[in-house]
C-alpha positions, -999 to 999 in steps of 0.1 A, spaced: 378 -636 507 386 -624 541 386 -588 529 351 -593 512 338 -607 545 351 -578 564 334 -554 540 301 -572 544 305 -571 582 311 -535 583 283 -528 559 258 -548 582 272 -530 614 266 -496 597 231 -506 586 223 -516 622 237 -484 636 216 -464 611 183 -482 621 191 -478 658 200 -442 655 172 -435 632 147 -451 654 155 -437 687 161 -403 703 196 -408 715 205 -373 702 173 -355 708 156 -361 742 118 -349 745 107 -329 773 70 -337 774 63 -347 809 31 -368 806 10 -388 783 -27 -375 772 -59 -391 782 -88 -404 760 -118 -411 780 -141 -439 765 -177 -427 766 -169 -401 793 -170 -415 827 -190 -447 825 -199 -479 843 -174 -508 838 -175 -544 835 -152 -576 828 -148 -571 790 -131 -603 787 -163 -621 792 -181 -600 766 -193 -614 732 -207 -591 705 -243 -594 717 -236 -593 754 -259 -570 775 -231 -551 793 -255 -530 813 -265 -564 830 -229 -572 840 -214 -540 856 -193 -538 886 -209 -526 917 -211 -489 909 -186 -465 923 -203 -435 909 -236 -425 893 -225 -416 858 -239 -430 827 -220 -435 795 -225 -412 766 -244 -386 785 -235 -349 791 -227 -353 829 -203 -381 822 -185 -362 795 -184 -331 819 -170 -354 847 -143 -369 823 -131 -334 812 -130 -323 849 -109 -353 856 -83 -345 831 -94 -362 798 -78 -344 767 -105 -362 745 -137 -380 751 -151 -407 728 -187 -411 723 -210 -431 700 -236 -419 674 -267 -437 659 -294 -424 634 -329 -417 648 -362 -421 630 -363 -385 622 -327 -385 609 -309 -370 640 -278 -383 655 -285 -397 690 -256 -403 713 -261 -440 722 -240 -470 720 -266 -500 713 -285 -505 680 -313 -517 704 -328 -497 733 -338 -528 752 -307 -532 775 -304 -497 788 -339 -482 787 -374 -492 795 -384 -493 760 -379 -520 733 -369 -519 698 -340 -501 676 -329 -465 680 -340 -458 645 -376 -469 655 -378 -438 676 -375 -400 671 -349 -380 690 -376 -365 711 -389 -399 719 -355 -413 729 -348 -383 751 -378 -392 772 -363 -427 780 -343 -437 811 -309 -446 799 -299 -460 833 -328 -481 835 -311 -515 828 -278 -514 847 -274 -541 873 -245 -556 892 -261 -585 910 -283 -602 882 -312 -580 886 -319 -580 924 -312 -541 922 -308 -515 896 -288 -487 912 -291 -463 884 -327 -467 875 -345 -434 871 -312 -416 872 -308 -415 835 -344 -400 824 -337 -375 796 -299 -379 795 -296 -392 761 -280 -364 741 -279 -356 704 -246 -350 685 -255 -313 683 -261 -309 721 -226 -324 727 -209 -299 705 -231 -271 720 -221 -281 756 -185 -285 750 -173 -258 725 -135 -260 721 -131 -296 733 -118 -325 715 -139 -356 707 -136 -391 691 -168 -400 674 -176 -436 670 -199 -443 640 -218 -471 650 -245 -477 622 -236 -493 591 -241 -479 556 -234 -444 540 -265 -427 556 -249 -419 589 -218 -406 572 -239 -381 551 -258 -369 582 -223 -364 601 -209 -348 573 -239 -322 573 -230 -315 610 -194 -310 601 -202 -286 571 -222 -264 596 -190 -259 617 -161 -237 612 -129 -252 601 -113 -248 637 -142 -266 651 -140 -295 626 -104 -299 636 -115 -309 672 -131 -342 658 -115 -375 647 -138 -405 637 -136 -443 636 -160 -471 629 -180 -476 598 -159 -477 565 -185 -462 542 -194 -433 564 -156 -425 570 -150 -427 533 -177 -401 527 -165 -377 553 -127 -379 543 -137 -371 508 -145 -337 520 -123 -336 550 -91 -356 539 -71 -345 569 -95 -356 595 -79 -383 617 -98 -416 611 -95 -452 620 -111 -484 606 -99 -520 606 -89 -518 571 -71 -485 573 -51 -494 604 -40 -529 589 -28 -512 557 -10 -483 577 8 -505 602 20 -530 575 35 -504 554 51 -485 582 69 -518 594 82 -525 560 97 -491 554 93 -469 586 127 -479 597 142 -457 570 125 -426 585 101 -423 557 63 -422 569 39 -439 543 10 -420 531 -13 -448 545 -5 -439 581 -9 -401 578 -41 -385 592 -48 -415 612 -62 -423 645 -40 -450 655 -52 -474 684 -22 -496 693 -23 -524 718 5 -520 741 14 -556 739 23 -551 703 36 -516 703 73 -523 710 74 -539 676 68 -507 657 98 -487 645 110 -460 670 87 -471 698 78 -450 718 93 -415 715 104 -416 679 71 -433 667 49 -408 686 68 -378 672 67 -391 636 30 -396 638 24 -361 654 43 -346 624 19 -362 599 -12 -353 618 -17 -389 633 -27 -397 669 -13 -427 688 -36 -441 715 -24 -472 733 -51 -497 744 -49 -530 764 -56 -565 749 -84 -579 771 -94 -613 756 -107 -605 719 -113 -568 727 -94 -537 733 -97 -522 768 -84 -492 787 -57 -485 813 -77 -482 844 -55 -492 874 -22 -484 888 -8 -517 876 -21 -509 840 -3 -476 842 29 -494 854 31 -512 818 33 -476 800 70 -467 792 81 -436 811 90 -419 778 57 -423 762 38 -392 756 9 -402 732 -25 -409 742 -39 -435 768 -74 -450 765 -91 -454 796 -126 -467 809 -119 -449 844 -107 -414 838 -115 -408 875 -87 -431 886 -64 -428 856 -61 -391 857 -50 -392 893 -24 -418 883 -10 -396 855 -10 -363 872 
């Protein structure tokens, strides 16, 4: 009986050693010196995300501005790249004339001087609006960005023309298949090398349409990520990488990251090998937020070399570099 117990113990120890060695870089140290940066909506105004509900007018609760940049505009994207962003995220919505406008809300009410849905206006009409009109940090006593956003709402086409060769994460904001088909048309007009610069997240239907043509495009939806992480946790310890987590845009709260096999170096390396991108975010109430302060950056392991989500690329870029 004692001999049998010893055999079981030896087997258990060997299994543990296999899992530890197989999910770390004990014998293979990486030499990448820094993580990379993903700027949310370019360089934008920020607010206390923990107080936000799904229908909160975030333009009305910004912190006192430290700069004049407005989210989802060409100047904000240019600034983000200049501060070291490796990728810029932006939002798209369908206009009345079936163009793709770069704008976050489905209503124009909160940020512009007009009323109604984005889809009520043509692109030309939207581009006459002041996208800085509604921003206030003092309950409406002042509007520091008013008149500074006139004509600054770009189209998807204008973004790619302005920043050739740069990487983007496109947030597909509208529901339904139409926006997917319109975005697919834009990708079809690009070269293969240009398409590879884009990843997508948001609307399940739209993403399914695009990935039917471009199955290797990195994508993220709530449904996809839940399945991917679950399957990886079940068998990833073996070193096998499930198909469900390949070609993925993986946004992972740092609070949970330590629980994935191989965190951080081995996990990031595995994902890189299967064309998946690891982006760490911070849990802020029910939402995901960015790493925007030196205290936030201090939470990131020194040996992490994936991507960092940030709302303040102007600050985070300095902390990283």
